[in-house]
C-alpha positions in Angstrom: -34.0 -40.7 -16.6 -32.1 -40.2 -13.4 -29.5 -37.4 -13.8 -26.6 -36.1 -11.9 -25.6 -32.5 -12.7 -21.9 -31.6 -12.6 -21.2 -27.9 -12.6 -18.1 -25.7 -12.6 -17.0 -24.7 -9.1 -15.7 -21.4 -10.4 -19.2 -20.3 -11.6 -21.3 -21.5 -8.7 -21.1 -18.1 -7.0 -22.8 -16.4 -9.9 -25.1 -19.1 -11.1 -27.6 -21.1 -9.0 -28.3 -23.6 -11.9 -31.9 -22.4 -12.2 -31.8 -22.5 -16.0 -30.3 -26.0 -15.9 -33.2 -27.2 -13.8 -35.7 -25.3 -15.9 -34.7 -27.0 -19.1 -34.7 -30.4 -17.5 -38.2 -29.8 -16.1 -39.5 -28.4 -19.4 -37.5 -31.0 -21.5 -36.0 -28.3 -23.7 -32.7 -27.9 -25.4 -30.4 -30.8 -24.4 -33.5 -32.7 -23.0 -35.7 -32.2 -26.0 -37.3 -35.5 -27.1 -36.8 -37.3 -23.8 -39.9 -39.3 -23.2 -39.4 -40.5 -19.6 -39.6 -38.4 -16.5 -36.4 -36.7 -15.4 -35.4 -37.0 -11.8 -32.3 -35.2 -10.4 -30.3 -37.6 -8.3 -27.8 -35.0 -7.2 -25.8 -31.9 -8.0 -22.1 -31.4 -7.5 -19.2 -29.4 -8.7 -16.1 -30.6 -10.5 -14.2 -29.9 -7.3 -12.3 -27.0 -8.9 -9.6 -26.9 -11.5 -8.5 -29.1 -13.1 -11.7 -31.1 -12.3 -10.3 -34.3 -11.0 -12.9 -34.7 -8.4 -15.6 -34.9 -11.0 -14.7 -38.5 -11.8 -15.2 -39.8 -8.3 -18.3 -37.6 -7.8 -19.9 -38.9 -11.0 -19.1 -42.5 -9.9 -20.8 -41.9 -6.6 -23.9 -40.5 -8.2 -24.0 -43.5 -10.5 -23.9 -45.7 -7.3 -26.8 -43.7 -6.0 -28.9 -44.4 -9.1 -27.9 -41.8 -11.7 -28.1 -43.3 -15.2 -27.1 -40.0 -16.9 -24.3 -37.6 -16.0 -25.1 -34.1 -17.3 -22.5 -31.3 -17.5 -24.0 -27.9 -16.7 -23.5 -25.5 -19.6 -20.8 -23.6 -17.6 -18.4 -26.5 -18.3 -18.5 -26.9 -22.1 -20.2 -23.7 -23.2 -18.8 -21.3 -20.5 -22.3 -20.0 -19.6 -22.8 -17.4 -18.0 -19.4 -15.7 -18.5 -18.4 -17.1 -21.9 -15.4 -19.0 -20.5 -15.6 -22.7 -21.1 -13.6 -25.1 -19.0 -10.2 -25.8 -20.6 -10.4 -29.3 -19.0 -13.9 -30.2 -20.1 -13.1 -32.9 -22.6 -10.5 -34.5 -20.3 -13.0 -34.6 -17.5 -15.7 -36.1 -19.8 -13.3 -38.7 -21.1 -12.1 -39.7 -17.6 -15.7 -40.1 -16.5 -16.5 -42.2 -19.5 -13.5 -44.4 -18.9 -14.5 -44.9 -15.2 -18.2 -45.6 -15.8 -18.1 -47.1 -19.2 -21.5 -47.8 -20.8 -23.3 -47.8 -17.4 -24.2 -44.1 -17.8 -25.1 -41.7 -20.6 -23.2 -38.4 -20.7 -24.7 -35.1 -21.9 -22.3 -32.3 -22.6 -24.6 -29.3 -21.7 -28.0 -28.4 -20.4 -28.8 -25.2 -22.3 
């Protein structure tokens, strides 16, 4: 599995994504049961509210080999501050429309 991690630009100052990387490496939580190796192709932010840049950034990561787009838990779950992105579903839907069935989308990491 070749993943691209998209994280919230608002939380990047307080979260270095270490837990996201840890659960990928250990194949826990959202990655439990994945048999193949997990390779991180890239990490990027949504570009800031309302997250429109996430679509082009996800498409670029797919061009560079990502077969899975993973939203960091800050997007859908609001980790670490308990404030999920109000645009999360819209961003996900826009990425799904742009990339179709060419990539899998995972809503959170941990």
